[in-house]
C-alpha positions in Angstrom: -3.3 -60.9 -58.2 -2.4 -57.0 -55.7 -2.9 -59.2 -52.0 -5.4 -57.8 -49.2 -3.2 -54.8 -47.3 -3.1 -55.5 -43.2 -6.0 -53.9 -41.2 -4.8 -52.2 -38.2 -6.8 -51.6 -35.0 -6.7 -49.7 -31.9 -9.5 -48.0 -29.5 -9.8 -44.6 -28.8 -12.6 -42.4 -27.1 -15.4 -41.0 -29.6 -12.9 -38.0 -30.8 -10.3 -40.6 -32.6 -7.2 -39.3 -30.4 -4.7 -42.0 -29.6 -4.9 -41.5 -26.0 -1.1 -41.3 -25.5 -0.3 -39.1 -28.0 -3.0 -37.2 -26.6 -1.0 -37.0 -23.0 2.1 -36.9 -25.3 1.8 -33.5 -26.4 1.4 -34.8 -29.7 -1.9 -35.9 -30.2 -3.0 -38.4 -33.3 -6.9 -38.4 -34.4 -7.4 -41.2 -36.4 -11.1 -40.2 -36.6 -9.6 -37.6 -39.4 -6.8 -40.2 -40.7 -9.9 -42.8 -41.7 -8.4 -44.5 -45.3 -4.7 -42.8 -44.7 -0.7 -44.1 -43.4 -0.8 -42.2 -40.2 3.0 -41.2 -39.9 4.1 -40.9 -35.7 5.3 -37.8 -35.2 7.9 -38.4 -32.7 9.0 -41.9 -34.1 11.2 -44.5 -31.8 14.9 -42.6 -30.7 16.3 -46.2 -31.1 15.2 -48.3 -33.5 15.4 -51.1 -32.6 13.9 -51.6 -29.3 12.3 -48.4 -27.1 10.0 -48.5 -24.9 8.4 -45.6 -23.6 4.5 -45.1 -23.1 4.1 -43.2 -26.2 7.6 -45.0 -28.7 4.6 -46.6 -30.9 1.5 -47.1 -31.4 0.0 -50.3 -30.0 -2.4 -52.1 -32.5 -3.8 -55.4 -33.1 -4.8 -57.7 -36.1 -8.0 -58.4 -34.6 -10.6 -56.1 -33.7 -11.9 -57.9 -30.3 -8.0 -57.6 -28.6 -8.9 -53.7 -29.2 -11.3 -54.1 -26.9 
C-alpha cells in the first residue's frame, strides 16, 4: 500500500502569491496550483547551502507553524 504524501503549508496573502517571490520579481501563485507540484522559479545557485532571501520555499508540515 502506498503511503500518503506529506502535506506542506505556507502562509500567503489572500491572492495566494508567496510574498518573497513577489519581491524577487518572480511571483509564484500557489492558489493557481492547488494539488500540483510547484517548481521553484529560481532554484538555489549552490544546491548544498543557500540562505538568500528567495533560495527556497520555507514551508512547514503543521498548519499552526505557518501562521
